[in-house]
TILOBA-202382 format. One line per 10 residues: number of its first residue (from 1); their letters; for each residue x, y negated, z negated of N, C-alpha, C. Coordinates in Angstrom, 1 decimal. Atoms other than C-alpha are relative to their C-alpha. Layout:
<nodes>
NUM> A> X,Y,Z,X,Y,Z,X,Y,Z; ...
</nodes>
This chain:
<nodes>
1> YGDHRDLHLS> -1.1,0.9,-0.4,144.3,-12.6,-72.5,0.4,0.3,1.4; -0.5,-0.4,-1.4,145.2,-10.6,-69.4,-0.9,-0.6,1.1; 0.9,0.6,-1.0,142.1,-11.8,-67.5,0.3,-1.5,0.1; -0.3,1.4,-0.1,142.9,-15.4,-68.4,1.3,-0.2,0.7; -1.3,0.1,-0.7,146.5,-14.9,-67.2,-0.2,0.2,1.5; 0.2,-0.3,-1.4,145.2,-13.4,-64.0,-0.7,-1.2,0.7; 0.6,1.2,-0.6,143.0,-16.5,-63.4,1.0,-1.1,0.2; -1.0,1.0,-0.2,145.9,-18.9,-64.0,1.0,0.4,1.1; -0.9,-0.5,-1.0,148.1,-16.8,-61.8,-0.6,-0.2,1.4; 0.7,0.2,-1.3,145.5,-17.0,-59.0,0.0,-1.5,0.3
11> IRRQRQMCIR> 0.0,1.4,-0.3,145.3,-20.7,-59.4,1.4,-0.5,0.5; -1.3,0.4,-0.4,149.1,-21.1,-59.1,0.3,0.5,1.4; -0.2,-0.5,-1.3,149.3,-18.8,-56.1,-0.7,-0.8,1.1; 0.8,0.7,-1.0,146.5,-20.5,-54.2,0.4,-1.4,0.2; -0.4,1.4,-0.1,147.7,-24.0,-55.0,1.3,-0.1,0.8; -1.2,0.0,-0.8,151.2,-23.2,-53.7,-0.2,0.3,1.4; 0.3,-0.3,-1.4,149.8,-21.7,-50.6,-0.6,-1.2,0.7; 0.7,1.2,-0.6,147.6,-24.8,-50.0,1.0,-1.1,0.3; -0.9,1.2,-0.2,150.4,-27.4,-50.3,1.2,0.3,0.8; -1.3,-0.3,-0.7,153.3,-25.5,-48.7,0.0,-0.6,1.4
21> DSYEAMEEEI> 0.0,0.5,-1.4,152.2,-26.3,-45.1,0.1,-1.5,0.1; -0.1,1.5,-0.1,151.7,-30.0,-45.8,1.4,-0.5,-0.3; -1.4,0.4,0.3,155.2,-30.3,-47.3,0.9,0.3,1.2; -0.8,-0.4,-1.1,156.7,-28.4,-44.4,-0.2,-1.1,1.2; 0.3,1.0,-1.1,154.9,-30.8,-41.9,0.6,-1.3,-0.3; -0.5,1.3,0.4,155.9,-33.9,-43.8,1.5,-0.1,0.1; -1.5,0.1,0.0,159.5,-33.0,-44.2,0.6,0.2,1.4; -0.4,-0.1,-1.4,159.9,-31.9,-40.6,-0.1,-1.3,0.7; 0.2,1.3,-0.6,158.5,-35.2,-39.4,0.9,-1.1,-0.5; -0.9,1.0,0.6,160.5,-37.3,-41.8,1.4,0.2,0.5
31> ERLVNEEHPV> -1.3,-0.2,-0.5,163.7,-35.6,-40.8,0.2,-0.4,1.4; 0.0,0.4,-1.5,162.9,-36.1,-37.1,0.1,-1.5,0.1; 0.1,1.5,-0.1,162.1,-39.8,-37.6,1.3,-0.6,-0.6; -1.2,0.5,0.5,165.2,-40.3,-39.8,1.1,0.2,1.0; -1.0,-0.3,-1.0,167.4,-38.7,-37.1,-0.2,-1.0,1.2; 0.3,1.0,-1.0,165.7,-41.1,-34.6,0.2,-1.4,-0.4; -0.3,1.3,0.5,166.7,-44.0,-36.8,-1.3,-0.9,-0.1; 1.3,0.8,0.1,163.0,-45.1,-37.3,0.2,-1.0,-1.2; -0.4,1.0,1.0,163.4,-48.4,-39.2,-0.9,0.0,-1.3; 0.8,-0.1,1.2,160.5,-47.8,-41.6,0.1,1.3,-0.8
41> IKPIGFKSLF> -0.1,-1.3,0.7,160.9,-44.1,-42.3,1.4,0.3,-0.5; -1.4,-0.4,0.4,164.7,-43.8,-42.5,0.3,-0.5,-1.4; -0.3,0.3,1.4,164.9,-45.8,-45.8,-0.6,0.8,-1.1; 0.6,-0.8,1.0,162.5,-43.5,-47.5,0.3,1.5,0.1; -0.3,-1.4,-0.3,164.0,-40.3,-46.2,0.9,0.7,-1.1; -0.7,-0.6,1.2,165.2,-39.2,-49.7,-0.1,1.6,0.1; 0.1,-1.5,0.0,166.1,-35.5,-49.3,-0.1,0.6,-1.5; 0.1,-0.5,1.4,166.2,-35.3,-53.1,-1.4,0.2,-0.4; 1.4,-0.2,0.3,162.4,-35.4,-53.0,-0.6,1.3,0.7; 0.5,-1.1,-0.8,162.0,-32.5,-50.5,-0.4,1.2,-0.8
51> RKETLVNDLK> 0.5,-1.1,0.8,159.9,-29.7,-51.8,-0.2,1.3,0.7; 0.3,-1.2,-0.8,159.7,-27.1,-49.0,0.8,1.2,-0.6; -0.8,-1.2,0.5,162.5,-24.9,-50.3,-0.4,0.4,-1.4; 0.5,-0.4,1.3,161.3,-25.0,-53.9,-1.3,0.7,0.1; 1.3,-0.7,-0.2,157.9,-24.0,-52.7,0.2,1.5,0.5; -0.4,-1.3,-0.5,159.4,-21.1,-50.8,0.5,0.9,-1.1; -0.5,-0.8,1.1,161.2,-19.9,-53.9,-1.1,0.4,-0.9; 1.1,-0.4,0.9,158.0,-20.0,-55.9,-0.9,1.0,0.7; 0.9,-0.9,-0.7,156.0,-18.2,-53.2,0.7,1.4,0.0; -0.7,-1.3,0.1,158.7,-15.4,-53.2,-0.2,0.6,-1.3
61> FYFGENWKNE> 0.2,-0.6,1.3,158.3,-15.1,-56.9,-1.4,0.5,-0.2; 1.4,-0.5,0.2,154.5,-14.8,-56.7,-0.4,1.1,0.9; 0.5,-1.0,-1.0,154.2,-12.7,-53.5,1.1,0.9,0.4; -1.0,-0.8,-0.5,157.6,-11.2,-52.9,0.6,-0.5,1.3; -0.7,0.5,-1.2,159.9,-11.5,-49.8,-1.0,-0.1,1.2; 0.9,0.0,-1.2,156.9,-10.9,-47.4,-1.1,-1.0,-0.3; 1.0,1.0,0.4,155.1,-14.0,-48.8,-0.8,-0.6,1.2; 0.6,0.6,-1.2,154.4,-15.3,-45.3,-1.3,0.8,0.5; 1.1,-0.9,-0.4,152.1,-12.3,-44.6,-1.2,-0.2,-1.0; 1.1,0.2,1.0,150.0,-13.3,-47.7,-0.7,-1.3,0.1
71> INISHSAKEY> 0.5,1.4,0.0,149.3,-16.9,-46.7,-1.0,-0.1,1.2; 1.0,0.4,-1.0,146.2,-18.0,-44.9,-0.3,-1.5,-0.3; 0.1,1.4,0.3,146.1,-21.8,-44.6,-1.5,-0.3,0.0; 1.5,0.3,0.1,142.7,-23.2,-45.8,-0.3,-1.1,1.0; 0.5,1.0,-1.0,140.5,-25.4,-43.6,0.5,-1.4,-0.3; -0.3,1.3,0.4,141.2,-28.5,-45.6,1.5,-0.3,0.1; -1.5,0.2,-0.1,145.0,-27.9,-45.7,0.4,-0.1,1.4; -0.2,0.2,-1.5,144.9,-27.5,-41.9,-0.3,-1.4,0.4; 0.3,1.4,-0.4,143.2,-30.8,-41.6,1.0,-1.0,-0.5; -1.0,0.8,0.5,145.8,-32.4,-43.8,1.3,0.0,0.8
81> VERIREVAKN> -1.2,-0.2,-0.8,148.7,-31.0,-41.8,-0.2,-0.7,1.3; 0.3,0.7,-1.3,147.0,-32.2,-38.6,0.1,-1.5,-0.1; -0.1,1.5,0.2,146.7,-35.7,-40.0,1.4,-0.5,-0.1; -1.5,0.4,0.2,150.4,-35.8,-41.0,0.6,0.0,1.4; -0.6,-0.1,-1.3,151.4,-34.6,-37.5,-0.5,-1.2,0.9; 0.5,1.1,-0.9,149.1,-37.2,-35.8,0.6,-1.3,-0.4; -0.6,1.3,0.4,150.3,-40.1,-37.9,1.5,-0.1,0.4; -1.5,0.0,-0.3,154.0,-39.1,-37.4,0.2,-0.3,1.5; -0.1,0.2,-1.4,153.4,-39.1,-33.6,-0.4,-1.4,0.5; 0.6,1.3,-0.5,151.2,-42.2,-33.2,0.3,-1.2,-0.8
91> SPELLVGHHY> -0.3,1.2,0.9,151.9,-44.5,-36.2,0.9,0.5,-1.1; -0.9,-0.5,1.0,155.0,-43.2,-38.0,0.1,-0.8,-1.3; -0.1,0.8,1.2,155.1,-46.1,-40.4,-1.1,0.4,-1.1; 1.1,-0.4,1.0,151.8,-44.8,-42.0,0.4,1.2,-0.8; -0.5,-1.2,0.8,153.7,-41.7,-43.2,0.4,-0.5,-1.4; -0.4,0.6,1.4,154.9,-44.0,-46.1,-1.2,0.3,-1.0; 1.1,-0.2,0.9,151.4,-43.7,-47.5,-0.1,1.4,-0.5; 0.0,-1.4,0.4,151.5,-39.9,-47.5,1.2,0.3,-0.9; -1.3,-0.2,0.8,155.1,-39.9,-48.8,-0.2,-0.4,-1.4; 0.1,0.5,1.4,154.3,-42.0,-51.8,-1.0,0.8,-0.8
101> TRYIGDLSGG> 1.0,-0.7,0.7,151.1,-40.2,-52.7,0.4,1.3,-0.5; -0.5,-1.3,0.4,152.7,-36.8,-52.7,1.2,0.0,-0.9; -1.3,-0.2,0.7,156.3,-37.2,-53.8,0.0,-0.7,-1.4; -0.1,0.7,1.2,156.0,-39.9,-56.4,-1.0,0.5,-1.0; 0.9,-0.7,0.9,152.9,-38.2,-57.8,0.6,1.3,-0.6; -0.6,-1.3,0.5,154.8,-34.9,-58.1,1.1,-0.3,-1.0; -1.1,0.3,0.9,157.8,-36.6,-59.7,-0.5,-0.5,-1.3; 0.5,0.6,1.2,155.7,-38.5,-62.2,-0.7,1.0,-0.9; 0.8,-0.9,0.9,153.4,-35.7,-63.4,0.6,1.4,0.0; -0.5,-1.3,-0.1,155.6,-32.7,-62.6,0.3,0.7,-1.3
111> QILKRIAKKA> -0.4,-0.7,1.2,157.0,-31.9,-66.0,-1.2,0.3,-0.9; 1.2,-0.3,0.8,153.6,-32.1,-67.7,-0.7,1.2,0.6; 0.7,-1.2,-0.7,152.1,-29.7,-65.1,0.9,1.2,-0.2; -0.9,-1.1,0.1,155.2,-27.5,-65.4,-0.2,0.7,-1.4; 0.2,-0.6,1.4,154.7,-27.1,-69.2,-1.3,0.7,-0.1; 1.3,-0.7,0.1,151.0,-26.3,-68.8,0.0,1.3,0.7; -0.1,-1.2,-0.8,151.7,-23.7,-66.1,0.8,1.1,-0.7; -1.0,-0.9,0.6,154.6,-22.2,-68.0,-0.7,0.7,-1.2; 0.7,-0.6,1.2,152.5,-21.7,-71.2,-1.2,0.9,0.5; 1.2,-0.8,-0.4,149.4,-20.4,-69.3,0.4,1.3,0.6
121> LNLQGNDGLN> -0.5,-1.3,-0.7,151.4,-17.8,-67.3,1.1,0.7,-0.8; -1.0,-0.7,0.8,153.9,-17.0,-70.0,1.3,0.3,0.8; -1.2,-0.2,-0.9,156.8,-17.6,-67.6,1.3,-0.4,-0.7; -1.4,0.2,0.6,160.5,-17.6,-68.4,0.8,-0.9,1.0; -0.8,0.8,-0.9,162.9,-20.2,-67.1,-0.8,-0.8,1.0; 0.7,0.7,-1.1,161.9,-21.8,-63.8,-0.6,0.9,1.0; 0.6,-0.9,-0.9,160.6,-18.7,-62.2,-1.5,-0.4,0.3; 1.3,0.4,-0.4,157.5,-19.7,-60.2,-0.3,-1.5,-0.2; 0.3,1.4,0.4,157.9,-23.3,-61.3,1.1,-0.9,0.7; -1.1,0.8,-0.6,160.8,-24.5,-59.0,-0.6,-1.3,0.6
131> FYEFELIADE> 0.6,1.1,-0.6,158.4,-26.9,-57.3,0.1,-1.3,-0.9; 0.0,1.1,0.9,158.5,-29.1,-60.4,1.4,-0.5,-0.3; -1.4,0.3,0.4,162.3,-29.2,-60.6,0.6,-0.9,1.1; -0.7,0.9,-0.9,164.0,-32.2,-58.9,1.4,-0.1,-0.4; -1.3,-0.2,0.5,167.5,-31.1,-59.4,1.0,-1.1,0.5; -0.8,1.1,-0.5,169.0,-33.9,-57.3,-0.3,-1.4,-0.5; 0.3,1.3,0.6,167.4,-36.6,-59.3,0.3,0.0,-1.5; -0.4,-0.1,1.4,169.2,-37.1,-62.6,-0.8,-0.9,-0.9; 0.7,0.9,0.8,167.3,-40.1,-63.8,-1.3,-0.4,0.7; 1.2,0.2,-0.7,163.6,-40.1,-62.9,-0.5,-1.5,0.0
141> KKFKEEYSLT> 0.4,1.4,0.1,162.9,-43.7,-64.1,0.8,-0.8,1.0; -0.9,0.8,-0.9,165.9,-45.1,-62.2,-0.3,0.3,1.4; 0.4,-0.4,-1.4,164.9,-43.2,-59.1,-1.2,-0.7,0.5; 1.2,0.7,-0.4,161.4,-44.6,-59.1,0.1,-1.5,0.1; -0.3,1.4,-0.1,162.7,-48.1,-59.6,0.7,-0.2,1.4; -0.7,0.1,-1.3,165.0,-47.5,-56.5,-1.0,0.2,1.1; 1.0,-0.3,-1.0,162.1,-46.1,-54.6,-1.0,-1.2,0.2; 0.8,1.2,-0.1,159.9,-49.1,-55.4,0.7,-1.2,0.7; -0.8,1.0,-0.6,162.6,-51.5,-54.4,0.1,0.2,1.5; -0.1,-0.4,-1.4,163.0,-49.6,-51.1,-1.3,-0.4,0.7
151> LNQLPINQKT> 1.3,0.3,-0.6,159.3,-49.9,-50.4,-0.2,-1.5,0.2; 0.1,1.5,0.0,159.4,-53.7,-51.1,0.8,-0.6,1.1; -0.9,0.5,-1.0,162.2,-54.1,-48.6,-0.2,0.6,1.4; 0.2,-0.6,-1.3,160.7,-52.1,-45.7,-0.4,-1.1,1.0; 0.2,1.0,-1.0,160.6,-54.1,-42.4,-1.4,0.1,0.6; 1.4,0.0,-0.4,156.8,-54.4,-42.2,-0.7,-1.3,-0.3; 0.8,1.2,0.3,154.2,-57.2,-42.1,-1.2,0.4,-0.9; 1.1,-0.2,0.9,151.1,-57.6,-44.3,-1.0,1.0,0.6; 0.9,-0.9,-0.7,148.9,-55.9,-41.7,0.4,1.5,-0.1; -0.5,-1.4,0.1,151.0,-52.8,-41.7,0.0,0.5,-1.4
161> ADQIIDEANQ> 0.0,-0.4,1.5,151.3,-52.8,-45.5,-1.4,0.4,-0.4; 1.4,-0.4,0.3,147.5,-52.8,-45.7,-0.4,1.3,0.6; 0.3,-1.2,-0.7,147.3,-50.0,-43.2,0.6,1.2,-0.8; -0.7,-1.0,0.8,149.8,-48.0,-45.3,-0.8,0.3,-1.3; 0.8,-0.2,1.2,147.7,-48.5,-48.4,-1.3,0.8,0.3; 1.2,-0.8,-0.4,144.6,-47.3,-46.5,0.3,1.4,0.3; -0.4,-1.3,-0.3,146.5,-44.3,-45.3,0.3,0.8,-1.3; -0.2,-0.6,1.3,147.6,-43.6,-48.9,-1.3,0.5,-0.6; 1.3,-0.4,0.5,144.0,-43.5,-49.9,-0.6,1.2,0.8; 0.4,-1.2,-0.8,143.3,-41.1,-47.0,0.7,1.2,-0.5
171> AFTYNMKMFK> -0.9,-1.1,0.4,146.2,-38.9,-48.2,-0.6,0.5,-1.3; 0.6,-0.4,1.3,144.6,-38.9,-51.7,-1.3,0.8,0.3; 1.3,-0.7,-0.4,141.2,-37.9,-50.1,0.3,1.4,0.5; -0.3,-1.3,-0.6,142.8,-35.1,-48.1,0.4,1.0,-1.2; -0.4,-0.8,1.1,144.4,-33.8,-51.3,-1.2,0.5,-0.9; 1.2,-0.3,0.8,141.1,-33.9,-53.2,-0.8,1.1,0.7; 0.8,-1.0,-0.8,139.4,-32.0,-50.4,0.7,1.4,-0.1; -0.8,-1.2,0.1,142.2,-29.4,-50.5,-0.3,0.7,-1.3; 0.2,-0.6,1.3,141.8,-28.8,-54.2,-1.5,0.3,-0.4; 1.4,-0.3,0.2,138.0,-28.9,-54.1,-0.3,1.3,0.7
181> ELEGNLIAVL> 0.1,-1.2,-0.6,138.2,-26.1,-51.6,0.6,1.2,-0.8; -0.7,-1.0,0.9,140.6,-24.3,-53.9,-0.8,0.3,-1.2; 0.9,-0.2,1.2,138.2,-24.8,-56.8,-1.1,0.9,0.4; 1.0,-0.9,-0.4,135.5,-23.1,-54.8,0.5,1.5,0.0; -0.5,-1.3,-0.1,137.7,-20.1,-54.2,0.3,0.5,-1.5; -0.3,-0.4,1.4,138.7,-20.0,-57.9,-1.3,0.3,-0.8; 1.3,-0.3,0.7,135.0,-20.0,-59.0,-0.3,1.5,0.3; 0.2,-1.4,-0.3,134.8,-16.7,-57.1,0.9,0.9,-0.8; -0.9,-0.8,0.9,137.8,-15.4,-59.0,-0.5,0.0,-1.4; 0.5,0.1,1.4,136.4,-16.6,-62.3,-1.2,0.9,-0.1
191> GKIVFNYITK> 1.2,-0.8,0.0,133.1,-14.9,-61.4,0.4,1.5,-0.2; -0.5,-1.4,0.1,135.0,-11.6,-60.9,0.5,0.3,-1.4; -0.6,-0.2,1.3,136.8,-12.0,-64.2,-1.2,0.2,-1.0; 1.1,0.0,0.9,133.5,-12.7,-66.0,-0.8,1.3,0.2; 0.6,-1.3,-0.3,131.9,-9.7,-64.3,0.7,1.2,-0.6; -0.8,-1.1,0.6,134.7,-7.4,-65.3,-0.1,0.0,-1.6; 0.1,0.1,1.4,134.4,-8.7,-68.9,-1.4,0.6,-0.4; 1.4,-0.4,0.4,130.6,-8.1,-69.0,-0.1,1.5,0.2; 0.1,-1.5,-0.2,130.9,-4.6,-67.5,0.8,0.8,-1.0; -0.8,-0.7,1.1,133.6,-3.7,-70.0,-0.9,0.1,-1.3
201> KVRKGSTET> 0.9,0.1,1.2,131.2,-4.8,-72.8,-1.1,1.0,0.1; 1.2,-0.9,-0.2,128.3,-2.8,-71.3,0.5,1.4,-0.1; -0.6,-1.4,0.2,130.5,0.3,-71.0,0.3,0.3,-1.4; -0.4,-0.2,1.4,131.7,-0.1,-74.5,-1.3,0.2,-0.8; 1.3,-0.1,0.7,128.1,-0.6,-75.7,-0.7,1.4,0.3; 0.6,-1.2,-0.4,126.9,2.5,-73.8,0.6,1.2,-0.7; -0.6,-1.1,0.7,129.4,4.7,-75.6,-0.4,0.1,-1.4; 0.3,0.0,1.4,128.2,3.6,-78.9,-1.4,0.3,-0.3; 1.4,-0.3,0.2,124.5,4.4,-78.3,-0.2,1.5,0.1
</nodes>
């Protein structure tokens, strides 16, 4: 059981490291554009969705107060952050695609993923799981209805709407690349666990002969 828990813990740690920088970039750019009164971004600047602080709390739980020294941003995560910064600078309205893909996805599937992680890691309370807690959103269904209404009322034409959809698809692709890279790292972790298991068996067998 201990080896399985170690695997799940490695998954959680690496996942939080992967996504933390993308949320930091997104939220910095959104706050900047809201302060600049950007007509498309300001309406979706819901601070109740922001995840950066919850991620920091989780990283402190997994790595301790010196969590920043433990983080090495992956190549795919770096590409994702660069895309967010590029879009925010050159075509800010396209950030809507990234915003929807990440935050509404998190809000929709968060509680299911939280239950899975909590059981796998045998965690108590919200320790290590703050990312999934949207404390400022009392009614998830009502909020998503409000968000959908806000999107429908954005001051954009059909061409821009199509570009936002294309960007949302790109955001999804960036996320898939991030987690594919993460999967490769986890295969190495899993290989180590299997190796340890086999060597324990061999040692046990050698003492019995």
